[in-house]
Every structure is written in structure tokens, then in C-alpha cells.
TIMAR-367982 format. One line per field, with one value per residue (C-alpha): residue number from 1; x, y, z. Coordinates in Angstrom, 1 decimal. Layout:
<atoms>
seq: (NUM/...)
u: (X/...)
v: (Y/...)
w: (Z/...)
</atoms>
This chain:
<atoms>
seq: (1/2/3/4/5/6/7/8/9/10/11/12/13/14/15/16/17/18/19/20/21/22/23/24/25/26/27/28/29/30/31/32/33/34/35/36/37/38/39/40/41/42/43/44/45/46/47/48/49/50/51/52/53/54/55/56/57/58/59/60/61/62/63/64/65/66/67/68/69/70/71/72/73/74/75/76/77/78/79/80/81/82/83/84/85/86/87/88/89/90/91/92/93/94/95/96/97/98/99/100/101/102/103/104/105/106/107/108/109/110/111/112/113/114/115/116/117/118/119/120/121/122/123/124/125/126/127/128/129/130/131/132/133/134/135/136/137/138/139/140/141/142/143/144/145/146/147/148/149/150/151/152/153/154/155/156/157/158/159/160/161/162/163/164/165/166/167/168/169/170/171/172/173/174/175/176/177/178/179/180/181/182/183/184/185/186/187/188/189/190/191/192/193/194/195/196/197/198/199/200/201/202/203/204/205/206/207/208/209/210/211/212/213/214/215/216/217/218/219/220/221/222/223/224/225/226/227/228/229/230/231/232/233/234/235/236/237/238/239/240/241/242/243/244/245/246/247/248/249/250/251/252/253/254/255/256/257/258/259/260/261/262/263/264/265/266/267/268/269/270/271/272/273/274/275/276/277/278/279/280/281/282/283/284/285/286/287/288/289/290/291/292/293/294/295/296/297/298/299/300/301/302/303/304/305/306/307/308/309/310/311/312/313/314/315/316/317/318/319/320/321/322/323/324/325/326/327/328/329/330/331/332/333/334/335/336/337/338/339/340/341/342/343/344/345/346/347/348/349/350/351/352/353/354/355/356/357/358/359/360/361/362/363/364/365/366/367/368/369/370/371/372/373/374/375/376/377/378/379/380/381/382/383/384/385/386/387/388/389/390/391/392/393/394/395/396/397/398/399/400/401/402/403/404/405/406/407/408/409/410/411/412/413/414/415/416/417/418/419/420/421/422/423/424/425/426/427/428/429/430/431/432/433/434/435/436/437/438/439/440/441/442/443/444/445/446/447/448/449/450/451/452/453/454/455/456/457/458/459/460/461/462/463/464/465/466/467/468/469/470/471/472/473/474/475/476/477/478/479/480/481/482/483/484/485/486/487/488/489/490/491/492/493/494/495/496/497/498/499/500/501/502/503/504/505/506/507/508/509)
u: (0.0/1.0/2.1/-0.5/0.3/1.1/3.3/5.1/5.8/7.1/9.2/10.9/11.5/13.0/15.4/16.4/16.2/14.3/11.4/9.5/6.0/6.5/2.9/1.3/0.8/-0.2/-4.0/-6.2/-6.4/-9.8/-10.8/-11.1/-13.4/-12.5/-12.4/-8.7/-6.7/-4.0/-6.3/-4.7/-8.0/-8.2/-4.6/-4.5/-2.1/-3.1/-1.3/-1.7/-0.2/2.9/3.2/2.8/5.1/7.9/7.2/7.3/10.5/12.3/11.2/12.2/15.6/16.1/15.2/17.5/20.5/19.9/20.0/23.7/22.7/20.6/23.6/25.6/22.9/22.3/25.2/27.8/30.5/31.6/34.6/38.0/41.6/41.2/37.6/36.4/32.9/31.9/33.3/31.5/28.2/28.5/28.8/25.8/23.7/24.7/23.5/20.4/18.9/18.2/16.7/14.4/13.4/13.2/15.2/18.6/19.2/20.8/23.9/21.7/19.5/22.5/24.2/21.1/21.4/25.1/24.6/22.2/24.6/27.4/25.2/24.2/27.6/29.2/26.5/27.4/30.3/28.3/28.4/25.5/23.2/23.9/23.1/20.0/18.8/19.6/17.9/14.8/14.7/14.8/11.8/9.6/10.6/7.8/10.0/9.8/6.2/4.8/5.0/5.7/5.7/6.6/3.6/2.6/1.7/1.2/-2.3/-1.7/-0.6/3.1/5.1/6.0/9.8/11.8/12.0/8.3/7.7/9.9/8.0/4.6/5.7/7.0/4.2/1.7/3.3/5.1/3.5/7.1/9.9/11.8/14.8/18.3/17.7/14.7/16.5/19.6/17.5/15.8/19.2/20.2/16.9/16.2/13.2/10.6/11.9/9.2/11.3/13.0/9.8/8.2/11.2/11.0/7.4/7.9/10.9/8.8/6.1/8.6/7.3/10.7/12.7/10.1/7.4/7.1/7.1/4.4/2.4/2.5/0.8/-1.5/-2.6/-3.5/-5.5/-7.3/-8.4/-9.8/-11.4/-13.0/-13.6/-11.7/-9.7/-12.7/-12.3/-11.2/-11.8/-15.3/-16.4/-16.0/-18.3/-20.7/-19.7/-22.4/-20.4/-18.0/-14.6/-13.2/-9.7/-6.7/-5.0/-8.2/-8.6/-5.0/-5.6/-8.9/-7.3/-4.3/-6.2/-7.3/-4.0/-1.9/-4.5/-4.4/-0.7/-0.2/-2.5/-0.5/3.0/2.5/0.5/-2.5/-6.0/-8.2/-11.1/-9.7/-11.2/-14.7/-13.6/-10.2/-8.9/-6.5/-6.4/-4.0/-4.6/-2.6/-3.0/-6.1/-8.0/-7.2/-8.9/-11.8/-12.2/-11.6/-8.7/-6.4/-2.5/0.4/0.1/1.9/1.0/2.2/-0.4/0.5/-0.9/-3.4/-5.3/-9.1/-9.7/-12.0/-13.7/-17.0/-17.5/-14.2/-12.6/-12.5/-13.4/-16.9/-15.7/-13.4/-14.2/-13.1/-15.4/-18.2/-17.7/-17.6/-20.6/-22.6/-24.0/-21.9/-24.5/-25.9/-25.6/-27.3/-28.3/-29.0/-25.5/-23.9/-26.0/-25.0/-21.4/-21.5/-23.2/-20.9/-17.5/-17.6/-20.2/-19.8/-23.5/-24.5/-28.1/-30.0/-30.2/-33.2/-36.2/-36.9/-39.0/-38.4/-39.0/-36.1/-36.2/-37.6/-35.1/-37.5/-41.2/-42.7/-45.5/-43.8/-43.8/-40.7/-38.4/-38.9/-35.9/-33.9/-35.2/-38.9/-38.4/-36.9/-39.6/-42.1/-39.9/-39.9/-43.7/-43.7/-43.7/-41.4/-38.9/-39.2/-37.8/-34.2/-34.4/-35.3/-31.7/-30.0/-31.4/-31.0/-27.2/-27.0/-29.5/-27.2/-24.4/-26.6/-24.7/-21.8/-22.2/-20.9/-17.4/-17.6/-18.0/-20.2/-23.5/-26.6/-29.1/-29.7/-31.5/-32.8/-34.1/-32.6/-30.8/-32.6/-29.9/-32.2/-32.7/-34.2/-33.1/-35.7/-35.4/-36.4/-33.0/-32.8/-29.9/-29.0/-25.9/-22.5/-21.4/-24.2/-23.8/-20.2/-21.5/-23.8/-21.0/-18.7/-21.3/-20.8/-17.0/-16.3/-18.4/-16.5/-13.1/-14.2/-14.9/-11.5/-9.8/-11.6/-10.5/-6.9/-6.7/-7.9/-5.4/-2.6/-3.5/-4.0/-7.1/-10.8/-11.4/-12.8/-15.0/-12.0/-10.4/-13.3/-12.2/-8.9/-10.9/-12.7/-9.5/-7.8/-10.8/-10.9/-7.1/-7.5/-10.2/-7.8/-5.0/-7.2/-7.5/-3.8/-3.0/0.2/-1.6/-3.7/-0.6/1.3/-1.8/-2.2/1.5/1.5/-1.9/-2.2/-3.4/-0.4/2.3/1.1/0.4/-2.8/-2.5/-4.3/-6.8/-8.7/-10.2/-6.8/-5.4/-1.9/-0.2)
v: (0.0/3.7/5.8/8.1/11.8/11.5/8.4/10.2/13.2/11.1/9.0/12.0/13.5/10.2/10.0/13.5/14.4/17.6/19.4/19.8/18.7/17.2/15.9/19.2/20.0/16.4/15.6/14.2/10.5/8.8/6.6/2.8/0.1/0.7/4.6/5.1/6.8/4.2/1.6/-0.1/-0.1/3.7/4.6/4.8/7.2/9.6/12.1/14.9/12.6/12.0/15.8/16.7/14.0/15.3/18.9/17.6/15.7/18.6/20.9/18.5/17.9/21.7/22.3/19.5/20.9/24.3/22.9/22.3/20.0/17.9/17.4/16.0/13.3/12.0/13.6/11.3/11.9/14.8/15.1/16.1/15.4/11.8/11.2/11.6/12.9/9.4/7.7/10.2/9.8/5.9/6.2/8.4/6.3/3.0/4.4/6.2/3.8/0.7/3.0/4.6/1.2/-0.4/-3.4/-4.4/-3.1/-5.0/-3.8/-2.8/-0.6/1.1/1.5/3.2/6.1/6.3/6.6/9.4/11.2/10.8/12.4/15.3/15.9/16.0/18.4/21.2/20.0/20.5/17.6/19.1/19.7/16.3/14.7/16.7/15.4/11.7/12.0/13.6/10.6/8.2/10.0/9.7/6.1/3.5/1.5/4.3/5.4/2.0/-0.6/-3.6/-7.1/-10.1/-12.1/-15.5/-17.9/-20.9/-22.0/-21.6/-18.4/-17.9/-15.9/-12.4/-11.8/-10.1/-6.9/-6.9/-7.5/-4.5/-2.2/-3.4/-2.9/0.7/2.0/0.5/1.7/4.8/5.9/6.0/3.7/1.2/2.6/1.2/-1.4/-2.9/-3.2/-4.6/-7.3/-8.0/-8.1/-10.8/-12.7/-12.4/-10.0/-12.9/-14.7/-14.5/-13.0/-10.5/-9.5/-8.8/-6.9/-4.7/-3.9/-2.9/-0.8/1.0/1.7/3.1/6.6/8.0/7.0/7.1/9.4/11.5/8.5/6.8/10.0/10.4/7.1/7.7/11.0/9.4/6.7/8.8/11.6/9.3/6.9/9.6/12.0/14.8/15.5/17.5/20.0/23.3/21.8/20.4/21.4/25.0/26.5/29.2/32.8/32.7/30.3/32.4/31.4/29.5/30.3/28.5/27.8/26.1/24.2/22.8/21.8/20.2/18.2/17.0/15.9/12.6/12.1/12.4/10.5/7.4/7.8/7.2/4.2/2.6/3.6/2.8/-0.3/1.0/-0.6/0.1/0.5/4.0/5.0/4.9/6.5/7.7/10.0/11.9/13.7/16.0/19.8/22.8/26.3/27.2/23.9/23.9/27.3/25.9/23.0/25.3/23.1/25.0/24.8/25.9/25.1/26.0/25.8/22.1/19.7/18.1/15.2/16.4/14.6/15.1/12.5/15.1/16.4/14.5/15.9/14.7/11.5/9.2/10.2/11.4/14.3/15.5/18.8/17.7/14.6/16.8/19.4/17.2/15.4/18.8/21.2/24.4/26.4/24.1/20.7/17.7/14.6/12.8/13.3/12.6/9.4/8.3/9.0/6.7/3.9/4.1/5.0/3.2/0.4/-0.4/-0.2/1.7/3.2/3.1/6.3/8.6/7.9/10.3/13.6/13.8/17.4/19.3/20.0/23.4/25.8/27.8/28.5/31.3/33.6/35.5/32.4/31.8/29.2/25.6/23.8/21.6/18.6/19.6/20.2/16.8/15.2/16.7/15.4/11.9/11.8/10.9/7.1/7.0/9.0/7.2/3.9/5.3/8.1/5.7/4.3/7.5/10.2/8.8/8.6/12.0/13.5/12.4/14.6/17.8/19.4/19.9/22.7/22.8/23.3/20.8/23.4/22.3/24.1/23.8/25.4/26.1/29.0/29.8/26.2/23.8/21.1/17.7/15.0/12.1/9.3/5.8/3.1/1.1/-1.7/0.6/1.1/4.7/6.9/10.6/12.5/11.5/9.9/7.3/7.0/5.8/3.3/1.9/1.8/0.0/-2.7/-3.1/-2.7/-5.9/-4.6/-1.3/-3.1/-5.3/-2.2/-0.7/-3.9/-4.0/-0.5/-1.1/-4.3/-2.5/0.3/-2.2/-4.2/-1.1/-2.4/-3.1/-6.2/-9.4/-12.1/-14.2/-11.3/-11.2/-14.5/-12.8/-10.0/-12.6/-14.2/-10.9/-9.7/-13.1/-12.7/-9.0/-10.2/-12.5/-9.8/-7.0/-5.2/-4.2/-2.2/-4.1/-7.3/-6.0/-4.7/-7.9/-9.9/-8.0/-8.3/-12.0/-12.6/-14.5/-11.6/-9.4/-12.1/-13.9/-13.3/-14.8/-17.8/-18.3/-20.6/-18.8/-22.0/-23.2/-21.8/-21.6/-24.8)
w: (0.0/-0.5/2.5/3.5/4.0/7.7/7.2/4.3/6.4/9.3/7.1/5.5/8.9/10.1/7.1/6.8/10.7/10.0/11.6/8.3/7.4/3.9/3.8/4.3/0.6/-0.3/-1.1/1.8/2.0/2.2/5.2/4.7/6.2/9.8/9.4/9.1/6.3/6.3/4.7/1.6/-0.2/-0.4/-1.0/-4.7/-6.6/-9.2/-11.4/-8.9/-6.2/-8.4/-8.9/-5.3/-4.1/-6.3/-5.1/-1.4/-1.9/-3.4/-0.7/2.1/0.7/0.1/3.6/4.9/3.0/4.4/8.0/9.1/12.0/9.6/7.1/9.8/10.2/6.6/4.6/6.3/3.7/1.5/-1.0/0.4/-0.4/0.5/-0.8/-4.4/-5.1/-6.3/-3.1/-0.9/-2.8/-2.4/1.3/1.6/-0.7/0.8/4.2/3.0/0.5/2.9/5.5/2.8/1.3/4.8/3.7/2.2/-1.4/-4.4/-6.1/-9.2/-7.1/-5.6/-9.0/-10.5/-8.0/-8.3/-12.0/-11.5/-9.2/-11.8/-14.5/-12.4/-11.0/-14.5/-15.6/-13.1/-10.9/-7.7/-5.1/-3.1/-6.0/-7.4/-4.0/-3.7/-7.0/-5.9/-2.5/-4.0/-6.6/-3.6/-1.9/-4.9/-5.7/-5.6/-3.2/-0.8/-1.4/-1.1/1.6/-0.6/0.5/-1.6/-2.8/-1.4/-4.2/-1.9/-0.9/2.9/4.8/5.4/7.8/6.7/6.5/9.2/7.3/6.5/10.2/11.1/8.8/10.0/13.6/13.0/11.0/13.6/16.7/15.4/12.1/10.8/9.4/11.3/13.2/13.0/15.8/14.1/10.8/12.5/14.1/10.8/9.0/11.6/11.1/14.9/15.0/14.6/17.7/20.4/23.2/20.9/19.3/22.6/23.9/20.8/21.2/24.8/23.7/21.1/23.5/26.0/26.6/27.9/24.9/22.0/23.4/20.2/17.8/19.9/20.2/16.5/15.8/18.8/17.3/14.0/15.6/18.2/16.0/13.4/16.0/18.0/15.1/16.8/13.8/12.7/15.4/13.8/10.3/9.6/13.1/14.2/17.0/15.9/16.8/19.3/21.4/23.4/24.7/21.7/20.5/19.0/22.3/23.6/20.4/20.7/24.3/23.5/20.5/22.5/25.6/24.2/22.4/25.5/27.5/25.2/24.9/28.7/28.6/25.8/27.0/30.7/30.2/31.9/31.8/28.8/31.2/31.8/28.5/30.3/33.6/35.0/37.7/35.5/32.3/30.3/30.1/28.9/30.5/28.4/28.8/32.5/32.8/30.7/33.1/36.1/37.3/39.7/39.3/37.3/33.5/30.3/26.7/26.6/28.1/31.4/33.4/36.1/38.8/38.5/41.3/43.1/40.0/39.3/36.0/34.2/33.7/30.7/27.1/27.7/29.9/27.3/25.5/22.1/22.2/23.5/20.8/17.7/18.9/19.0/16.4/16.0/17.8/20.4/21.9/20.5/22.6/19.4/18.0/21.3/21.7/18.2/19.0/22.0/20.1/17.2/18.6/22.0/21.6/18.1/17.2/14.1/14.2/10.9/9.0/9.6/7.4/4.6/5.0/8.8/9.7/11.3/15.1/15.8/17.3/19.3/19.6/17.5/18.4/21.2/23.6/25.6/24.0/25.1/26.4/24.0/25.9/25.5/21.8/21.4/23.3/20.8/18.0/19.5/19.8/16.1/16.2/13.0/15.0/18.3/17.2/16.8/19.3/22.1/21.6/20.8/23.0/26.6/26.6/25.0/27.6/30.4/28.9/28.7/31.5/29.1/26.7/23.0/24.3/27.2/29.9/32.9/33.2/35.3/33.0/29.2/27.8/31.3/31.8/34.4/32.9/33.1/32.7/33.6/31.0/30.6/28.1/26.1/28.6/31.5/32.9/34.5/35.1/35.3/34.4/33.2/36.3/36.2/32.4/33.1/35.6/33.0/30.3/32.8/32.9/29.2/29.3/27.4/24.5/24.6/24.8/21.8/19.8/20.7/19.8/16.5/15.7/16.8/14.8/11.7/12.2/12.7/9.6/7.4/5.9/6.6/8.7/7.1/8.5/9.5/11.4/13.9/15.2/16.1/17.8/19.9/21.0/21.8/24.0/25.9/26.5/27.7/30.2/31.7/32.1/33.6/30.2/30.2/27.0/26.3/26.2/23.4/21.4/22.0/21.1/17.8/16.8/17.4/15.7/12.5/10.3/11.5/11.2/8.0/4.4/3.2/0.9/-2.5/-0.9/1.9/3.3/4.4/7.7/9.1/9.0)
</atoms>
């Protein structure tokens, strides 16, 4: 499959050691079967992609050559009294090419790029310009742009190679290419060994050594799973909603990223997705939540043990915002968000010709509360079937406004956060909603597992994959839902470690 724009940018940063977003000018990538933009089935390439990749490669290499510190990293040799231009070019390309292609390269592949260097160097005599041309060519090569694996012509599944495993691991856990340690183990054919593989997964998830890499992948996963990537893009609060600014938006978007990053790097329980006694806030978000303490622009971990309104995903401003309308909250959208994103239940689309919800009463009467207007809407039997499932969970979150601020009234009306499910279960407010969701924690963990597996495999899940999901969830239950157990389970699973055979009816031998 092709690298998506985020993976391309991270790969270029890794190879050239620069702080430069080479993917910024690339076209957006569509989402695949599990809702992620790394899905192979959507990552086609078009003429506009080819043009933009060439522009991005040239811009990144130009930037790298203007950064003295970054030359030191990848331009490991230059001509001098003891080294000819051709010898220096060979040293650079021999080091750069295997890291870019994520595997050993052949003599013919190496010769192609050295020939390109010779042609460019003979044209103007500039070593730097010739190397810029060579490195730009590498960054638009299909062998860099595509994650290629050798085909399996056998009827039964076969293990992927160590280099293929290193690449799958790196783009799953880091969203970027394998580092030197992974490639060295792959070169030694040791990465597939169970103890070595587990040690590498733990190393890669180590937040002290690889925090930025893990956070890069976590951000790609979280923003697409929760829909918070829309904040500031498709979703912008209406001008009537006061208090929204760029610093608050940054804090809102990073809160779930840093939160899940801690769960994954510190092997915490996945149940904390439902409720927790900590979160991450920057200076602006802390003021938004009325959390006391010293904060800066960078989010930091903060205890919310004594705050009954926060904890877990449902108390996060970003989640509450993107499950609202720009001008007001929506119990319907919030209920739908919980069903789809946490519980994995997709409600049917609304029937045609359903009237819109009236925003307020006409004729000079005082506006009804949002809840009263929704109750009138639900009185229609056609609407009630779906709304009986959607609205209750959304009603319990009505104390949060569009931006996730806690409130006691709306348009002069006291907030009524009580609700009842179709089976008669009654609850009120986010605290009781969390209790209700904790009773369904296995369903939520299964949905999270399904999403994480689809993200790891970079494709939509098949019928056979759901057997893997079932096994992963059962294993998680035995290990107190520890996050590393899920990651290791995915990495050791058949769909992650094996290539499918030509006969889908034959399993792993």
C-alpha cells in the first residue's frame, strides 16, 4: 500500500532528521473500512499525487541541505583530499537507501542512484546539487512510497519476512519507518523470535525513549477513531459560542491524544477509557475546566480525582464538541457518537422527510428547552424507534455545553440529565452513564480492539479477522485489560504475522 500523507511526512522527517511537514501539501487520504486513512483499499495514486510527491520531496531535501545540523545526520561523507565525489556519494547512498526502502538493497539498485549522481555531477560539478537530486529521486521512488511485500503464491498462509515485520511494527506503533535497531535485528533474522519481538514492542512503547514517535501514531489513531480531527476543520463553533480560541482548540485536541498515549506507553487498563482519575490539560484547557494549578501551553498530566465532571473520554471537551452542532448541543449526536464509537452499534439512517427539530417557539412564547423540543420530536412514532436508543445517553451529557463546559441550565431552563433506556434502565448525568458503560466494558473493549486491529493491519477487517478480535478480547479479560496485552496480542496474531494464501479455506499450517 501507499504511505498516507502522515506516514510520508514522518518517514521524511526520520530519514532527513528535519522538523518539516513534507505531507502538508499532499492531497487528503480517504478513510477505509475501519475509518482510518492508512487503509490499503483507499490509498490509490493519481497524477496529482505524483506531482505533489515530487514537489514535497524537493522541498524537504532543500530544507535539509539548508540545516547544518541535519547534514551532519544523513550527509555522512563529502569530497575532500582523501575522498572523491563518487566515493562520498557511495557512502551516503549506501547508508540512505536501505533506510528509505526499509530493507537491504541490491547492487543494481545502488548502481542506479550512483549513475544518477554521476550524470548530475558531470553536468554542473556541484556535489551538493547532485546529492539533492539523488535523494529527491529516492523520496519519490515507488520502493519508498509503497510498503511492498513479496507475494505469497502458496495455498496456505506464510510468515512475513523479518524486514516486512519491522515495517509493519514501525508503522503500527510509530507511524514512521523502522529505526536502526529494528533493521539490524531484521538483517540478523532475529526479529521474529518471540522474546526478541516482545522486547522490541515494549521498547517501542517506552514513553521515555520514544514518546514523540508513539504519540505520532496515537494521534493518527485517536483523531480518526473519536472524530476529533474534525475540530477546527469540519467543526467550528458558531460565533455565538463564546470562549473558543486557537489555544483552547489545541488543548482540546491534544487531551485525548496524551491520555491514550499514557494508557499505551504505561500499560494501563483500557477501562480508563470509560472513567479515570487523571487527564491532560494545557493552560487554556485547565482554565476551561476550572482546574487549579500551574500550567503551560504544553499539556501536562493532572489529577481529577475530586472532579465528578471529568474522567474518561466522555468528559473531554473535544469529544463533546464534535458530537454537538456548531450552535448548540445535540443529545441525538452525542448518543449516536457513544453507540458508534464506543459500543460499535450503528443506528439506522433517519427515514426520509423527517422534519427538522424546531429551534424555538414562534408567536412570542418563551423558548422551550432543548429537551422539551426533542420530546415533541420523539412523539412521532417513526422517529421514536431510533431516538429511544440515541437520546437517553445524550441527555445524560446535557450538563456539558458545546465546548464541554459544565453548566446547570440552558436558555434559562434547568438541565434535566435524567434518562431511561428502552429496557427501562434509568440513570442521570455523566457519572451514572459511566457506571452503565462500565457494565458493558467488554463490548467497549471489543470495539476498541476491532479499531486497533484494523489500524494495525492497514485495511478493513474481514469475517476471519473477527475470530482474532474474539480471541484478543478473551485474553484481555484474563489480564485486567492491560493495554500492552492488546498490542502484543495484535502483533502476534495470524493476520499481522502472516500473508494470506491463495486458498482462503486453508489456515496456518
